[in-house]
C-alpha positions in Angstrom: 19.0 -16.3 -9.1 17.7 -18.5 -6.3 17.8 -22.2 -5.6 14.6 -23.7 -7.2 12.1 -25.5 -4.9 8.7 -27.1 -4.9 6.1 -26.7 -2.2 4.1 -29.9 -1.6 1.2 -30.7 0.6 -0.2 -27.1 0.3 -3.8 -26.0 0.2 -3.4 -23.3 -2.5 -5.5 -20.2 -2.8 -4.5 -19.0 -6.3 -7.3 -16.2 -6.4 -7.7 -16.8 -10.2 -9.0 -20.3 -9.5 -10.8 -22.2 -6.7 -8.6 -23.4 -3.8 -7.1 -26.9 -4.3 -4.7 -29.2 -2.5 -1.5 -29.6 -4.4 2.0 -28.2 -5.2 3.7 -25.1 -6.5 7.2 -24.9 -8.1 9.4 -21.9 -8.0 12.1 -21.5 -10.6 15.6 -20.1 -10.3 14.3 -16.7 -11.6 12.1 -16.3 -8.6 8.9 -16.9 -10.6 6.2 -19.5 -10.4 7.3 -22.3 -12.7 4.2 -24.6 -12.2 1.4 -25.6 -9.9 -1.2 -28.3 -9.8 -3.4 -30.6 -7.8 -2.1 -33.6 -5.9 1.6 -34.6 -6.1 4.0 -33.2 -8.7 5.1 -35.6 -11.4 8.6 -34.1 -11.1 9.9 -32.1 -8.2 11.8 -29.0 -9.3 14.8 -28.4 -7.0 14.3 -28.9 -3.3 11.0 -30.3 -1.9 9.5 -28.1 0.8 6.7 -29.8 2.7 4.0 -27.4 3.9 1.4 -29.9 4.7 -1.5 -28.5 6.6 -0.8 -24.9 5.5 -2.6 -22.5 3.3 -0.6 -20.8 0.6 -1.9 -17.6 -0.9 -0.5 -14.7 -3.0 1.3 -11.9 -1.2 -0.9 -9.0 -0.4 -1.0 -5.9 -2.7 -1.4 -2.6 -1.0 -2.6 -0.3 -3.7 -2.4 2.8 -1.4 0.5 3.3 1.1 2.6 6.0 2.7 5.6 4.1 3.9 7.5 7.1 5.3 5.1 7.4 8.2 6.5 4.5 10.2 7.5 6.7 13.1 4.1 8.3 13.6 1.9 5.5 14.9 -0.6 6.5 17.6 -0.2 10.2 16.9 -3.4 12.4 16.9 -5.5 9.4 17.8 -8.8 11.1 17.9 -8.5 13.4 14.8 -10.2 13.5 11.5 -8.3 13.9 8.3 -7.3 17.6 8.2 -6.1 17.9 11.8 -4.2 14.6 11.4 -2.6 15.8 8.2 -1.6 19.1 10.0 0.2 17.1 12.7 1.9 14.9 10.1 3.0 18.0 8.2 4.6 19.6 11.3 6.4 16.3 12.1 7.9 16.0 8.5 8.8 19.6 8.2 12.1 19.0 10.0 13.0 15.7 8.2 16.0 15.4 6.0 16.8 12.9 3.3 18.4 10.4 5.7 15.4 10.7 8.1 13.0 9.8 5.3 15.3 7.0 4.0 15.3 5.2 7.3 11.6 5.8 7.9 10.7 4.4 4.5 13.0 1.5 4.9 11.4 0.6 8.2 7.9 1.0 6.7 8.7 -1.2 3.8 10.3 -3.9 5.9 7.3 -3.8 8.2 4.9 -4.1 5.3 6.8 -7.2 3.9 6.9 -8.8 7.4 3.1 -8.4 7.5 2.7 -10.1 4.1 2.5 -7.1 1.8 4.8 -7.9 -1.1 3.8 -5.2 -3.6 2.8 -1.7 -2.8 1.7 1.6 -4.4 3.6 4.2 -2.3 3.0 7.9 -2.0 6.4 9.4 -1.5 6.8 12.2 1.0 7.1 15.4 -1.1 10.3 17.4 -1.0 8.2 20.5 -0.2 6.1 20.5 3.0 3.0 22.7 3.0 0.4 23.3 5.7 -3.1 23.2 4.3 -6.0 25.3 5.7 -9.3 23.8 4.6 -11.1 26.9 5.9 -9.4 29.3 3.5 -8.4 26.6 1.0 -4.8 27.9 1.1 -1.4 26.6 1.9 1.8 27.8 3.6 5.2 26.5 2.5 7.2 25.2 5.5 10.1 23.4 3.9 11.6 22.6 0.5 14.2 19.9 0.2 16.3 18.9 -2.8 15.7 16.0 -5.3 17.7 13.6 -3.1 14.8 13.6 -0.7 12.6 11.9 -3.3 15.4 9.6 -4.6 16.3 8.3 -1.2 12.8 7.1 -0.6 12.9 5.2 -3.9 16.2 3.7 -2.8 14.8 2.7 0.6 12.0 0.5 -0.9 14.5 -1.0 -3.3 16.9 -1.8 -0.4 14.0 -3.4 1.5 13.2 -5.6 -1.4 9.6 -4.4 -1.7 8.1 -4.4 -5.1 6.8 -0.9 -5.5 5.0 1.6 -7.7 6.4 5.0 -6.7 4.0 8.0 -6.7 5.7 11.4 -6.9 4.1 14.8 -6.3 4.3 17.9 -8.4 3.6 21.4 -7.3 3.6 24.1 -10.0 2.1 26.7 -7.6 4.5 27.0 -4.6 7.4 25.7 -6.7 8.5 27.0 -10.1 6.6 24.9 -12.7 9.7 24.2 -14.8 11.6 23.0 -11.7 8.6 20.9 -10.6 8.5 19.1 -13.9 12.2 18.7 -14.0 12.3 17.2 -10.5 9.5 14.8 -11.4 11.3 13.7 -14.6 14.6 13.3 -12.7 12.8 11.0 -10.1 11.4 8.8 -12.9 14.9 8.6 -14.5 16.4 7.7 -11.1 13.7 5.0 -10.6 14.4 3.6 -14.1 18.2 3.5 -13.6 18.5 2.5 -9.9 15.8 0.0 -9.2 16.0 -3.5 -10.7 13.2 -4.3 -13.1 11.9 -7.1 -10.9 11.3 -4.7 -8.0 10.0 -1.7 -10.0 6.3 -1.6 -10.6 6.8 1.7 -12.4 6.1 5.4 -11.6 2.8 7.2 -10.9 1.6 10.7 -10.2 0.7 11.5 -6.6 -2.5 13.4 -7.3 -2.7 16.5 -5.2 -5.6 18.6 -6.5 -7.3 18.3 -3.1 -4.5 20.4 -1.6 -4.1 22.8 -4.5 -5.3 26.4 -5.0 -5.5 26.4 -8.8 -6.6 24.2 -11.7 -3.0 24.4 -13.1 -2.2 21.5 -10.6 -4.4 19.1 -12.6 -2.9 20.3 -15.9 0.6 19.7 -14.8 -0.3 16.3 -13.4 -1.9 15.3 -16.8 1.2 16.6 -18.6 3.4 14.2 -16.5 1.0 11.3 -17.1 1.2 11.9 -20.8 5.0 12.4 -20.9 5.7 9.2 -19.1 2.7 7.1 -20.0 1.8 6.6 -16.4 -1.2 6.7 -14.1 -2.3 9.0 -11.3 -3.8 8.3 -7.9 -5.5 11.2 -6.1 -6.9 11.3 -2.6 -10.5 12.0 -3.7 -13.6 12.7 -1.6 -12.0 11.0 1.4 -13.6 13.1 4.2 -16.9 14.9 4.7 -14.9 18.0 5.8 -14.9 20.8 3.2 -16.7 18.4 0.9 -17.9 21.2 -1.4 -14.3 22.1 -2.2 -13.3 18.6 -3.0 -16.2 18.0 -5.3 -15.6 21.3 -7.1 -11.9 20.5 -7.7 -12.9 17.2 -9.3 -13.9 19.4 -12.3 -10.2 20.4 -12.6 -9.3 16.8 -13.3 -12.2 16.3 -15.7 -11.4 19.5 -17.7 -7.6 18.6 -17.8 -8.4 15.1 -19.2 -7.1 13.2 -16.2 -10.1 10.9 -15.9 -9.1 7.9 -17.9 -8.0 4.3 -17.4 -5.0 4.5 -15.0 -6.6 7.2 -12.9 -7.4 6.0 -9.4 -9.5 7.7 -6.8 -8.0 7.0 -3.4 -10.6 6.5 -0.7 -13.6 7.8 -2.8 -16.0 7.8 0.1 -18.3 10.8 -0.6 -19.2 10.9 -4.3 -22.7 11.4 -5.6 -24.2 9.2 -8.3 -23.1 11.6 -11.0 -19.5 11.5 -9.9 -19.5 7.7 -9.7 -20.9 7.7 -13.3 -18.2 10.2 -14.4 -15.3 8.1 -13.2 -16.8 4.7 -14.2 -17.6 5.9 -17.7 -14.0 7.2 -18.0 -12.5 3.8 -17.1 -11.1 5.1 -13.8 -10.8 3.0 -10.7 -10.6 3.4 -6.9 -8.6 2.1 -3.9 -10.2 1.3 -0.6 -8.6 1.7 2.9 -11.2 0.5 5.4 -9.0 0.6 8.5 -7.8 4.1 7.8 -11.3 5.3 6.9 -12.5 4.0 10.3 -9.6 5.4 12.3 -10.1 8.9 10.9 -13.9 8.7 11.0 -14.0 9.4 7.3 -16.9 7.2 6.4 -17.6 4.0 4.5 -17.0 3.7 0.7 -19.8 2.0 -1.2 -17.7 -0.8 -2.6 -20.5 -3.0 -3.9 -21.9 0.0 -5.9 -18.5 0.7 -7.5 -18.0 -2.9 -8.4 -21.5 -3.1 -9.9 -20.7 0.0 -11.9 -17.6 -1.8 -13.4 -14.9 0.2 -11.6 -11.6 -1.5 -10.9 -11.2 -1.7 -7.1 -8.1 -2.4 -5.1 -7.3 -2.3 -1.4 -4.6 -0.6 0.5 -3.3 -0.7 4.1 -2.7 3.1 3.9 0.0 4.0 6.4 1.4 3.5 9.9 0.1 6.9 11.1 -3.6 6.4 10.3 -3.8 2.6 10.1 -1.1 2.2 12.8 -0.9 -1.6 12.5 0.0 -2.8 9.0 -2.2 -5.9 8.9 -3.9 -6.9 5.7 -5.9 -9.6 7.4 -7.4 -7.0 9.8 -7.9 -4.7 6.8 -9.9 -7.3 5.0 -12.1 -8.1 8.0 -12.6 -4.5 8.9 -13.7 -3.8 5.4 -16.0 -6.8 5.2 -17.6 -5.9 8.6 -18.1 -2.2 7.5 -19.8 -3.2 4.3 -22.1 -5.8 5.8 -23.0 -3.5 8.7 -23.8 -0.6 6.4 -25.9 -2.7 4.1 -27.4 -4.9 6.9 -26.7 -7.7 4.6 -24.0 -10.4 5.2 -24.0 -11.4 1.5 -23.2 -7.9 0.2 -19.5 -8.7 0.0 -17.8 -12.1 0.5 -14.6 -13.4 1.9 -13.5 -14.3 -1.6 -14.3 -10.7 -2.8 -12.1 -9.0 -0.2 -9.2 -11.5 -0.7 -9.3 -10.7 -4.4 -9.5 -7.0 -3.8 -6.4 -7.1 -1.5 -4.4 -9.1 -4.1 -5.3 -9.3 -7.7 -7.7 -6.3 -7.5 -4.9 -4.1 -6.3 -2.6 -5.3 -9.0 -5.3 -4.7 -11.6 -5.9 -1.2 -10.3 -2.1 -0.5 -10.5 -1.8 -2.0 -14.0 0.6 -4.8 -12.9 -1.7 -7.8 -12.8 0.5 -9.6 -15.3 3.3 -9.7 -12.7 1.8 -10.0 -9.2 -1.5 -10.5 -7.3 -2.2 -14.2 -7.8 -0.6 -17.6 -7.9 -0.1 -18.2 -11.7 2.7 -19.5 -13.8 5.1 -16.8 -14.8 4.3 -14.4 -12.0 6.7 -13.4 -9.2 6.7 -16.1 -6.5 5.3 -13.7 -3.9 3.3 -15.7 -1.4 2.4 -16.4 2.2 2.5 -19.8 4.0 -0.2 -19.6 6.7 -0.6 -22.4 9.3 -4.2 -22.5 10.7 -3.0 -24.8 13.4 -0.4 -22.4 15.0 -2.3 -21.2 16.9 -5.1 -23.6 16.2 -8.1 -22.2 14.5 -10.3 -25.3 14.2 -11.4 -27.3 11.2 -11.0 -25.6 7.8 -14.4 -26.1 6.1 -14.0 -23.4 3.5 -10.4 -22.5 2.7 -10.9 -18.9 1.5 -13.4 -18.1 4.2 -11.1 -19.6 6.9 -8.1 -17.7 5.5 -9.9 -14.3 5.6 -12.1 -14.7 8.7 -10.2 -17.0 11.0 -6.5 -16.5 10.3 -4.2 -13.6 11.1 -0.7 -12.4 11.5 -0.2 -15.0 14.3 -0.7 -17.8 11.7 1.7 -16.5 9.1 4.6 -19.0 9.1 6.5 -17.4 6.3 6.4 -14.6 3.7 8.2 -15.1 0.4 9.1 -12.5 -2.2 10.5 -13.7 -5.5 10.9 -17.1 -4.0 13.1 -15.8 -1.1 11.8 -16.1 2.4 11.7 -12.6 3.8 9.8 -13.1 7.1 9.2 -16.1 9.4 6.8 -16.4 12.4 6.2 -12.7 12.5 9.8 -11.7 12.3 11.5 -9.9 9.4 14.6 -11.7 8.1 15.9 -8.6 6.4 19.6 -7.9 7.4 18.8 -4.2 8.0 15.7 -4.7 10.1 17.5 -4.0 13.4 19.3 -1.0 12.0 16.1 0.4 10.6 14.3 0.1 13.9 17.2 1.8 15.8 17.4 4.6 13.2 13.6 5.1 13.2 13.4 5.5 17.0 16.3 7.9 17.2 15.3 10.1 14.3 11.5 10.1 15.1 12.2 11.1 18.7 14.3 14.0 17.4 11.6 15.1 14.9 8.8 14.7 17.5 10.7 16.6 20.3 11.3 19.5 17.9 7.5 20.0 17.6 6.8 19.6 21.3 5.8 15.9 21.6 6.6 14.3 24.9 9.3 11.7 25.3 8.1 8.2 24.2 6.4 6.2 26.9 8.5 3.1 26.2 12.1 2.8 25.4 13.4 0.7 22.5 13.6 -3.0 23.3 17.4 -3.1 23.4 17.4 -0.5 26.2 15.0 -2.4 28.5 15.8 -5.1 31.0 14.9 -8.6 30.0 12.1 -10.5 31.9 13.4 -13.2 34.2 
């Protein structure tokens, strides 16, 4: 339980309604207890004056890989498959403690940046190197179930609301053990993560990396057993595109294409594939910064929206987005779409704000809990000050928030009514420990595969400026 409070003087961007000047009350349960225009008739708990500030829902990243926090700037000029190969080599030597601290750091970093809910693809306990030329894999490492469980625990310890996506592999790992390990991870999630923090489980769709259609069958079996969804990296890159399109048939034949199935990236479909997913009620998740960094292409978001698909946005991860910044992600996506269409009206600031908040929550099936400022939802929100640094007059609140504001304007991030970051700094008690552990463990993993020593030492090892 928390001490109730009421924000006053805010310019609220609820997402489900037009912006308005008013107040928002947060109850002892960490949920939004009320909001409205003007001054509140009754102040619930403490009054917190945020005059001059914009208040908007916490960002939802519907596609993240939080364990990659120690791999920023690696393979900077690579496309998808060479980038994945480098990431694979790096993670082959990681143990359960390494992945715990990397995930904890990644989750704390995401919350500091304003992401309060995330769909997270967990690093699989088995590490395989994929060769798109031969469409085959080599098993490099296979860790125990604790490798998965520790990542679930890390997000919990960070306080990040998360939907955990776990991967199955009935081809390189015994099918019975693959199923049992997945079921054990779901049981661990149910027993060890508080309901307020858990956004459920999901299948980490891996057909793109598989050699046989049994992969899709096993994933559908897990979806049915647990009543959960599936997000697959689908048609992300133009490399080996014929293989990716052919493997989509495995999902269709296995019955995976349904509401709750999400196509991550979904950059290179043809019209028939778009119709196939849209007619099945499937959605997609868009990662513009990652798509640009890896040279993957530009997803046709207006076409998917017009076809009735649910669309969310994700910041992807620190090794292919590098900087977790949902403001930059929105602007990058908006610029990509307008440039590709040569039409500045093809997607609006309101559209991308919705996609990175409520749209992501809808895609993940958790819109009743997060994604907008509405009574009964978790009090996850950002307080953004457009005057620090000054960004000029605010003519249009939503447009100003999306186009003119950024990380430098975020005065505070709240999760469940608790302030978790202020002025760009995490308030998590383990933030310093996570940073130290990430540096130490990442250097060890990188050195093992021949990476040079880091160019800059950690901050606590450097002399202070006079």
